Short mmCIF file of the C-alpha atoms (twelve columns), coordinates in Angstrom:
data_MODEL
# 
_entry.id   MODEL 
# 
loop_
_atom_site.group_PDB 
_atom_site.id 
_atom_site.type_symbol 
_atom_site.label_atom_id 
_atom_site.label_alt_id 
_atom_site.label_comp_id 
_atom_site.label_asym_id 
_atom_site.label_seq_id 
_atom_site.Cartn_x 
_atom_site.Cartn_y 
_atom_site.Cartn_z 
_atom_site.pdbx_PDB_model_num 
ATOM 1   C CA . MET A 1   0.000  0.000  0.000   1 
ATOM 2   C CA . ALA A 2   2.786  2.429  0.923   1 
ATOM 3   C CA . ARG A 3   4.581  1.695  -2.352  1 
ATOM 4   C CA . ARG A 4   1.429  2.463  -4.333  1 
ATOM 5   C CA . PHE A 5   0.944  5.698  -2.385  1 
ATOM 6   C CA . PHE A 6   4.488  6.956  -2.983  1 
ATOM 7   C CA . ALA A 7   4.796  5.779  -6.566  1 
ATOM 8   C CA . PRO A 8   2.988  8.784  -8.115  1 
ATOM 9   C CA . TYR A 9   5.071  11.160 -5.975  1 
ATOM 10  C CA . GLN A 10  8.353  9.477  -6.978  1 
ATOM 11  C CA . SER A 11  7.465  9.984  -10.628 1 
ATOM 12  C CA . GLU A 12  7.128  13.752 -10.180 1 
ATOM 13  C CA . PRO A 13  10.101 15.844 -11.376 1 
ATOM 14  C CA . VAL A 14  12.433 17.481 -8.833  1 
ATOM 15  C CA . SER A 15  11.962 21.233 -8.592  1 
ATOM 16  C CA . SER A 16  14.882 23.025 -10.234 1 
ATOM 17  C CA . LEU A 17  14.469 25.840 -7.694  1 
ATOM 18  C CA . ALA A 18  15.035 23.340 -4.859  1 
ATOM 19  C CA . SER A 19  18.192 22.078 -6.546  1 
ATOM 20  C CA . TRP A 20  19.454 25.626 -7.020  1 
ATOM 21  C CA . ALA A 21  18.780 26.407 -3.353  1 
ATOM 22  C CA . ARG A 22  20.832 23.402 -2.212  1 
ATOM 23  C CA . ASN A 23  23.673 24.017 -4.662  1 
ATOM 24  C CA . LEU A 24  23.941 27.688 -3.730  1 
ATOM 25  C CA . ALA A 25  24.015 26.791 -0.031  1 
ATOM 26  C CA . VAL A 26  26.887 24.355 -0.600  1 
ATOM 27  C CA . PHE A 27  28.762 26.937 -2.669  1 
ATOM 28  C CA . ALA A 28  28.240 29.519 0.095   1 
ATOM 29  C CA . VAL A 29  29.830 27.136 2.635   1 
ATOM 30  C CA . VAL A 30  32.841 26.712 0.344   1 
ATOM 31  C CA . ALA A 31  33.236 30.490 -0.103  1 
ATOM 32  C CA . VAL A 32  33.014 31.176 3.639   1 
ATOM 33  C CA . VAL A 33  35.463 28.398 4.569   1 
ATOM 34  C CA . VAL A 34  37.933 29.527 1.894   1 
ATOM 35  C CA . SER A 35  37.789 33.121 3.153   1 
ATOM 36  C CA . VAL A 36  38.550 31.974 6.718   1 
ATOM 37  C CA . ILE A 37  41.489 29.864 5.500   1 
ATOM 38  C CA . ILE A 38  42.810 32.797 3.459   1 
ATOM 39  C CA . VAL A 39  42.938 35.050 6.538   1 
ATOM 40  C CA . ARG A 40  44.211 32.522 9.065   1 
ATOM 41  C CA . PHE A 41  47.083 31.339 6.846   1 
ATOM 42  C CA . ASP A 42  47.935 34.817 5.480   1 
ATOM 43  C CA . PHE A 43  47.353 34.011 1.823   1 
ATOM 44  C CA . LEU A 44  45.821 37.464 1.273   1 
ATOM 45  C CA . GLU A 45  45.256 40.684 3.167   1 
ATOM 46  C CA . PRO A 46  42.156 40.757 5.430   1 
ATOM 47  C CA . LYS A 47  40.076 43.043 3.207   1 
ATOM 48  C CA . PRO A 48  40.064 40.808 0.068   1 
ATOM 49  C CA . ALA A 49  39.322 37.844 2.308   1 
ATOM 50  C CA . LEU A 50  36.415 39.738 3.861   1 
ATOM 51  C CA . ALA A 51  35.077 40.419 0.365   1 
ATOM 52  C CA . THR A 52  35.058 36.658 -0.242  1 
ATOM 53  C CA . PHE A 53  33.376 36.113 3.133   1 
ATOM 54  C CA . PHE A 54  30.600 38.628 2.433   1 
ATOM 55  C CA . GLY A 55  30.207 37.135 -1.032  1 
ATOM 56  C CA . GLY A 56  29.542 33.780 0.632   1 
ATOM 57  C CA . LEU A 57  26.943 35.395 2.888   1 
ATOM 58  C CA . ALA A 58  25.245 36.978 -0.132  1 
ATOM 59  C CA . ILE A 59  25.119 33.599 -1.893  1 
ATOM 60  C CA . SER A 60  23.608 32.100 1.244   1 
ATOM 61  C CA . GLY A 61  20.909 34.770 1.210   1 
ATOM 62  C CA . LEU A 62  20.242 34.022 -2.470  1 
ATOM 63  C CA . SER A 63  19.917 30.346 -1.586  1 
ATOM 64  C CA . ILE A 64  17.188 31.211 0.916   1 
ATOM 65  C CA . LEU A 65  15.288 33.144 -1.773  1 
ATOM 66  C CA . PHE A 66  15.513 30.198 -4.182  1 
ATOM 67  C CA . GLY A 67  14.383 27.906 -1.377  1 
ATOM 68  C CA . LEU A 68  11.297 30.015 -0.667  1 
ATOM 69  C CA . ALA A 69  10.450 30.173 -4.366  1 
ATOM 70  C CA . GLY A 70  10.950 26.404 -4.626  1 
ATOM 71  C CA . PHE A 71  8.677  25.843 -1.642  1 
ATOM 72  C CA . ALA A 72  5.932  27.876 -3.328  1 
ATOM 73  C CA . ALA A 73  6.392  25.934 -6.575  1 
ATOM 74  C CA . ILE A 74  6.228  22.573 -4.794  1 
ATOM 75  C CA . TRP A 75  3.095  23.679 -2.976  1 
ATOM 76  C CA . GLN A 76  1.425  24.569 -6.276  1 
ATOM 77  C CA . ASN A 77  2.457  21.770 -8.654  1 
ATOM 78  C CA . GLY A 78  3.361  18.950 -6.262  1 
ATOM 79  C CA . SER A 79  6.906  18.487 -7.556  1 
ATOM 80  C CA . ARG A 80  9.643  16.974 -5.401  1 
ATOM 81  C CA . GLY A 81  12.574 18.687 -3.693  1 
ATOM 82  C CA . MET A 82  11.420 19.585 -0.189  1 
ATOM 83  C CA . ALA A 83  14.348 17.672 1.356   1 
ATOM 84  C CA . ARG A 84  16.791 19.740 -0.726  1 
ATOM 85  C CA . ILE A 85  15.151 22.953 0.394   1 
ATOM 86  C CA . LEU A 86  15.280 21.951 4.051   1 
ATOM 87  C CA . LEU A 87  18.956 21.012 3.699   1 
ATOM 88  C CA . ALA A 88  19.646 24.373 2.076   1 
ATOM 89  C CA . PHE A 89  17.866 26.220 4.903   1 
ATOM 90  C CA . LEU A 90  19.855 24.255 7.490   1 
ATOM 91  C CA . ILE A 91  23.173 25.150 5.826   1 
ATOM 92  C CA . ASP A 92  22.167 28.786 5.342   1 
ATOM 93  C CA . GLY A 93  21.111 29.094 8.966   1 
ATOM 94  C CA . ALA A 94  24.475 27.737 10.141  1 
ATOM 95  C CA . ILE A 95  26.317 30.196 7.889   1 
ATOM 96  C CA . LEU A 96  24.280 33.290 8.778   1 
ATOM 97  C CA . ALA A 97  23.800 32.795 12.537  1 
ATOM 98  C CA . TYR A 98  27.162 34.169 13.703  1 
ATOM 99  C CA . PRO A 99  27.256 37.099 11.201  1 
ATOM 100 C CA . ALA A 100 23.730 38.021 12.347  1 
ATOM 101 C CA . TYR A 101 24.998 38.152 15.949  1 
ATOM 102 C CA . LEU A 102 27.942 40.322 14.855  1 
ATOM 103 C CA . ALA A 103 25.545 42.647 13.042  1 
ATOM 104 C CA . LEU A 104 23.671 43.184 16.311  1 
ATOM 105 C CA . GLN A 105 26.987 43.867 18.084  1 
ATOM 106 C CA . TYR A 106 27.869 46.343 15.330  1 
ATOM 107 C CA . ARG A 107 24.753 48.361 16.077  1 
ATOM 108 C CA . LYS A 108 25.047 48.094 19.858  1 
ATOM 109 C CA . LEU A 109 28.770 48.620 20.547  1 
ATOM 110 C CA . PRO A 110 30.891 51.756 20.036  1 
ATOM 111 C CA . PRO A 111 33.008 52.310 16.891  1 
ATOM 112 C CA . ILE A 112 36.367 51.861 18.636  1 
ATOM 113 C CA . TYR A 113 39.204 49.369 18.309  1 
ATOM 114 C CA . ASP A 114 41.728 50.365 21.032  1 
ATOM 115 C CA . ILE A 115 41.066 49.427 24.695  1 
ATOM 116 C CA . THR A 116 43.329 50.184 27.654  1 
ATOM 117 C CA . THR A 117 43.210 50.307 31.437  1 
ATOM 118 C CA . ASP A 118 45.070 53.655 31.373  1 
ATOM 119 C CA . PRO A 119 43.776 56.050 28.670  1 
ATOM 120 C CA . ILE A 120 45.925 58.912 30.053  1 
ATOM 121 C CA . ASP A 121 49.221 57.002 29.694  1 
ATOM 122 C CA . PRO A 122 48.451 53.770 27.838  1 
ATOM 123 C CA . PRO A 123 51.104 51.054 27.487  1 
ATOM 124 C CA . ARG A 124 53.007 51.681 24.270  1 
ATOM 125 C CA . PHE A 125 53.460 49.381 21.309  1 
ATOM 126 C CA . GLU A 126 57.222 49.389 20.914  1 
ATOM 127 C CA . ALA A 127 58.251 46.092 19.344  1 
ATOM 128 C CA . LEU A 128 54.770 45.852 17.796  1 
ATOM 129 C CA . SER A 129 54.981 49.285 16.173  1 
ATOM 130 C CA . ARG A 130 56.849 47.900 13.156  1 
ATOM 131 C CA . LEU A 131 53.964 45.483 12.540  1 
ATOM 132 C CA . ARG A 132 51.345 48.242 12.612  1 
ATOM 133 C CA . THR A 133 52.418 49.957 9.398   1 
ATOM 134 C CA . GLY A 134 51.179 49.882 5.845   1 
ATOM 135 C CA . GLU A 135 47.914 50.552 4.085   1 
ATOM 136 C CA . GLY A 136 44.796 49.566 5.989   1 
ATOM 137 C CA . THR A 137 46.686 49.039 9.252   1 
ATOM 138 C CA . ASN A 138 45.951 50.981 12.429  1 
ATOM 139 C CA . THR A 139 48.953 52.877 13.771  1 
ATOM 140 C CA . ALA A 140 50.730 52.147 17.042  1 
ATOM 141 C CA . VAL A 141 49.605 55.526 18.443  1 
ATOM 142 C CA . TYR A 142 46.726 55.341 20.930  1 
ATOM 143 C CA . ALA A 143 43.328 56.086 19.375  1 
ATOM 144 C CA . GLY A 144 42.827 59.204 21.526  1 
ATOM 145 C CA . LEU A 145 40.248 61.086 23.567  1 
ATOM 146 C CA . TYR A 146 37.157 59.951 21.639  1 
ATOM 147 C CA . SER A 147 38.083 56.301 22.103  1 
ATOM 148 C CA . ALA A 148 38.774 56.875 25.810  1 
ATOM 149 C CA . GLU A 149 35.395 58.553 26.296  1 
ATOM 150 C CA . GLN A 150 33.536 55.795 24.467  1 
ATOM 151 C CA . GLN A 151 35.381 53.165 26.494  1 
ATOM 152 C CA . ARG A 152 34.510 54.904 29.756  1 
ATOM 153 C CA . HIS A 153 30.827 54.928 28.770  1 
ATOM 154 C CA . PHE A 154 30.525 51.359 27.456  1 
ATOM 155 C CA . TYR A 155 33.197 49.557 29.517  1 
ATOM 156 C CA . PRO A 156 33.456 51.441 32.836  1 
ATOM 157 C CA . ASP A 157 34.835 48.407 34.700  1 
ATOM 158 C CA . ILE A 158 38.097 48.339 32.741  1 
ATOM 159 C CA . GLU A 159 40.563 49.903 35.185  1 
ATOM 160 C CA . PRO A 160 44.217 49.496 36.238  1 
ATOM 161 C CA . VAL A 161 44.972 46.303 38.136  1 
ATOM 162 C CA . GLU A 162 46.349 46.788 41.650  1 
ATOM 163 C CA . LEU A 163 47.974 43.618 42.995  1 
ATOM 164 C CA . GLU A 164 49.231 42.894 46.491  1 
ATOM 165 C CA . ILE A 165 52.269 41.041 45.207  1 
ATOM 166 C CA . SER A 166 55.666 42.200 44.031  1 
ATOM 167 C CA . VAL A 167 56.138 43.465 40.498  1 
ATOM 168 C CA . ASP A 168 58.384 40.482 39.707  1 
ATOM 169 C CA . ARG A 169 55.664 38.008 40.716  1 
ATOM 170 C CA . ALA A 170 53.038 39.986 38.811  1 
ATOM 171 C CA . TYR A 171 55.200 39.814 35.684  1 
ATOM 172 C CA . ALA A 172 55.839 36.076 36.081  1 
ATOM 173 C CA . ILE A 173 52.146 35.284 36.616  1 
ATOM 174 C CA . ALA A 174 51.041 37.444 33.669  1 
ATOM 175 C CA . LEU A 175 53.601 35.800 31.378  1 
ATOM 176 C CA . GLN A 176 52.219 32.386 32.364  1 
ATOM 177 C CA . LEU A 177 48.704 33.547 31.486  1 
ATOM 178 C CA . VAL A 178 49.884 34.908 28.137  1 
ATOM 179 C CA . ASN A 179 51.588 31.615 27.267  1 
ATOM 180 C CA . LYS A 180 48.543 29.650 28.424  1 
ATOM 181 C CA . ARG A 181 46.402 31.627 25.984  1 
ATOM 182 C CA . LYS A 182 48.947 30.857 23.226  1 
ATOM 183 C CA . TRP A 183 49.396 34.501 22.341  1 
ATOM 184 C CA . ILE A 184 52.491 35.085 20.236  1 
ATOM 185 C CA . VAL A 185 54.995 36.931 22.446  1 
ATOM 186 C CA . ILE A 186 56.858 39.554 20.407  1 
ATOM 187 C CA . ASP A 187 58.847 41.063 23.281  1 
ATOM 188 C CA . ASP A 188 59.039 40.515 27.037  1 
ATOM 189 C CA . ARG A 189 61.169 42.442 29.489  1 
ATOM 190 C CA . ALA A 190 61.198 41.490 33.133  1 
ATOM 191 C CA . PRO A 191 61.318 44.314 35.738  1 
ATOM 192 C CA . GLN A 192 64.937 45.406 36.174  1 
ATOM 193 C CA . PRO A 193 66.577 47.960 38.470  1 
ATOM 194 C CA . PRO A 194 66.547 50.877 38.851  1 
ATOM 195 C CA . ARG A 195 62.970 51.605 37.647  1 
ATOM 196 C CA . ARG A 196 61.831 47.961 37.725  1 
ATOM 197 C CA . ILE A 197 59.217 48.443 34.992  1 
ATOM 198 C CA . GLY A 198 58.339 45.285 33.070  1 
ATOM 199 C CA . ARG A 199 56.600 44.865 29.726  1 
ATOM 200 C CA . ILE A 200 55.058 42.123 27.601  1 
ATOM 201 C CA . GLU A 201 54.021 42.647 23.985  1 
ATOM 202 C CA . ALA A 202 52.063 39.894 22.266  1 
ATOM 203 C CA . VAL A 203 49.656 39.159 19.420  1 
ATOM 204 C CA . ALA A 204 46.275 37.451 19.813  1 
ATOM 205 C CA . ARG A 205 43.916 36.341 17.063  1 
ATOM 206 C CA . THR A 206 40.126 36.422 16.886  1 
ATOM 207 C CA . PRO A 207 38.471 32.990 17.192  1 
ATOM 208 C CA . ILE A 208 37.031 32.465 13.690  1 
ATOM 209 C CA . MET A 209 38.578 34.805 11.128  1 
ATOM 210 C CA . GLY A 210 41.897 35.022 12.962  1 
ATOM 211 C CA . PHE A 211 42.287 38.807 12.725  1 
ATOM 212 C CA . ARG A 212 45.345 40.011 14.648  1 
ATOM 213 C CA . GLU A 213 44.915 42.105 17.791  1 
ATOM 214 C CA . ASP A 214 48.011 43.487 19.512  1 
ATOM 215 C CA . ILE A 215 48.505 43.518 23.286  1 
ATOM 216 C CA . SER A 216 50.876 45.455 25.522  1 
ATOM 217 C CA . ILE A 217 51.069 44.792 29.281  1 
ATOM 218 C CA . ARG A 218 53.022 47.110 31.609  1 
ATOM 219 C CA . PHE A 219 54.179 46.285 35.154  1 
ATOM 220 C CA . VAL A 220 55.067 49.078 37.578  1 
ATOM 221 C CA . PRO A 221 56.121 48.677 41.243  1 
ATOM 222 C CA . ASP A 222 53.977 50.318 43.898  1 
ATOM 223 C CA . GLY A 223 55.999 49.941 47.062  1 
ATOM 224 C CA . ASP A 224 55.895 46.232 47.878  1 
ATOM 225 C CA . ASP A 225 52.838 45.841 45.620  1 
ATOM 226 C CA . SER A 226 52.435 46.315 41.874  1 
ATOM 227 C CA . ARG A 227 50.231 47.926 39.253  1 
ATOM 228 C CA . VAL A 228 49.470 46.322 35.905  1 
ATOM 229 C CA . ASP A 229 48.102 48.153 32.852  1 
ATOM 230 C CA . ILE A 230 46.867 46.399 29.732  1 
ATOM 231 C CA . ARG A 231 46.204 47.600 26.207  1 
ATOM 232 C CA . SER A 232 44.592 45.578 23.407  1 
ATOM 233 C CA . ALA A 233 44.040 47.052 19.935  1 
ATOM 234 C CA . SER A 234 42.930 45.659 16.580  1 
ATOM 235 C CA . ARG A 235 45.547 45.844 13.859  1 
ATOM 236 C CA . ASN A 236 42.939 46.259 11.110  1 
ATOM 237 C CA . PHE A 237 39.512 47.898 10.872  1 
ATOM 238 C CA . ASP A 238 38.086 50.747 12.944  1 
ATOM 239 C CA . ARG A 239 35.668 48.579 14.971  1 
ATOM 240 C CA . ASP A 240 36.412 45.524 17.072  1 
ATOM 241 C CA . LEU A 241 32.824 44.528 17.989  1 
ATOM 242 C CA . GLY A 242 33.841 44.255 21.639  1 
ATOM 243 C CA . SER A 243 36.626 41.686 21.185  1 
ATOM 244 C CA . ASN A 244 39.402 43.788 22.764  1 
ATOM 245 C CA . ALA A 245 37.294 44.766 25.777  1 
ATOM 246 C CA . ALA A 246 36.306 41.130 26.328  1 
ATOM 247 C CA . ARG A 247 39.958 40.082 26.149  1 
ATOM 248 C CA . VAL A 248 41.109 42.742 28.631  1 
ATOM 249 C CA . LYS A 249 38.295 41.939 31.084  1 
ATOM 250 C CA . LYS A 250 39.030 38.201 30.999  1 
ATOM 251 C CA . PHE A 251 42.748 38.776 31.445  1 
ATOM 252 C CA . ILE A 252 42.138 41.100 34.416  1 
ATOM 253 C CA . ASP A 253 39.882 38.510 36.083  1 
ATOM 254 C CA . ASP A 254 42.385 35.702 35.563  1 
ATOM 255 C CA . LEU A 255 45.303 37.866 36.706  1 
ATOM 256 C CA . ASN A 256 43.498 38.863 39.912  1 
ATOM 257 C CA . THR A 257 42.563 35.241 40.624  1 
ATOM 258 C CA . ALA A 258 46.113 33.995 40.033  1 
ATOM 259 C CA . ALA A 259 47.627 36.824 42.091  1 
ATOM 260 C CA . ASP A 260 45.282 36.159 45.013  1 
ATOM 261 C CA . ALA A 261 46.197 32.471 44.932  1 
ATOM 262 C CA . ASP A 262 49.879 33.357 44.810  1 
ATOM 263 C CA . ALA A 263 49.568 35.738 47.772  1 
ATOM 264 C CA . LEU A 264 48.017 32.953 49.869  1 
ATOM 265 C CA . LYS A 265 50.881 30.548 49.289  1 
ATOM 266 C CA . PRO A 266 52.898 29.968 52.447  1 
ATOM 267 C CA . VAL A 267 56.332 31.485 52.350  1 
ATOM 268 C CA . LYS A 268 58.956 28.780 52.385  1 
ATOM 269 C CA . LYS A 269 61.337 29.340 55.239  1 
ATOM 270 C CA . THR A 270 64.912 28.415 54.524  1 
ATOM 271 C CA . PRO A 271 66.233 26.202 57.324  1 
ATOM 272 C CA . VAL A 272 68.748 27.933 59.481  1 
ATOM 273 C CA . ALA A 273 71.872 25.868 59.951  1 
ATOM 274 C CA . PRO A 274 72.831 25.399 63.615  1 
ATOM 275 C CA . PRO A 275 75.926 27.351 64.630  1 
ATOM 276 C CA . LYS A 276 79.061 25.365 64.416  1 
ATOM 277 C CA . VAL A 277 80.578 24.480 67.772  1 
ATOM 278 C CA . PRO A 278 84.253 25.422 67.729  1 
ATOM 279 C CA . ALA A 279 86.518 22.449 68.057  1 
ATOM 280 C CA . LYS A 280 88.076 22.000 71.449  1 
ATOM 281 C CA . THR A 281 91.782 22.456 71.563  1 
ATOM 282 C CA . VAL A 282 93.641 20.043 73.776  1 
ATOM 283 C CA . LYS A 283 96.474 21.601 75.688  1 
ATOM 284 C CA . LYS A 284 99.575 19.485 75.831  1 
# 
């Protein structure tokens, strides 16, 4: 009975619109994946790769339109292809979900790309300055008063880190956190006399596209304690969609947690050797 019921349906032609919807969705996946590979492995500059990425998104949108038209055609003439349309919609949804979230962030977050705990005297990009040159690259100079004001309004909790540990321990702990995150360390200078100011410069990459964001961390002694300032800035584009602020906040939280744990460690006392008893001299 089931075979007889499905036989007329199996003889119906497959909707060409449904096939186009599926094929466009697959092509969109290929375009998006290729654009990500291009950026992460430095085959091209970020802007041409972004053009490929947005092209993939546009193809995905076109696939949705073909899918809707195919759905209407199937509803009218009873042709096959609904499975292809559903597959296309599933692929398109997976492609467009994250860009849709970023579009909301674009509207909600400020147009800045340079975040620091000290806008008055931000940590400098010294070793990194030679990497922030060329067309389409943000300079090593801090973004300025407008960026500081926007940061204060949108990210008021980003402030200098005051630690109740020595500047040497603060530097050592921060370097461990940097290595744990697998940031690429460009330069690191431990606190040295007489000023005892330390510095770490490193490069992080965004999770999906792998855009480079530069980081400078400064360590300054404050008596027996220490102060740490952090700066994170995108190398390309004039908006970061909150990535630098999120990075700085997470690093501050982890640094405070690690410093508190370090301060609670018992101080190892070096055993004091008993005084040597002078040998008795025997008088003859």
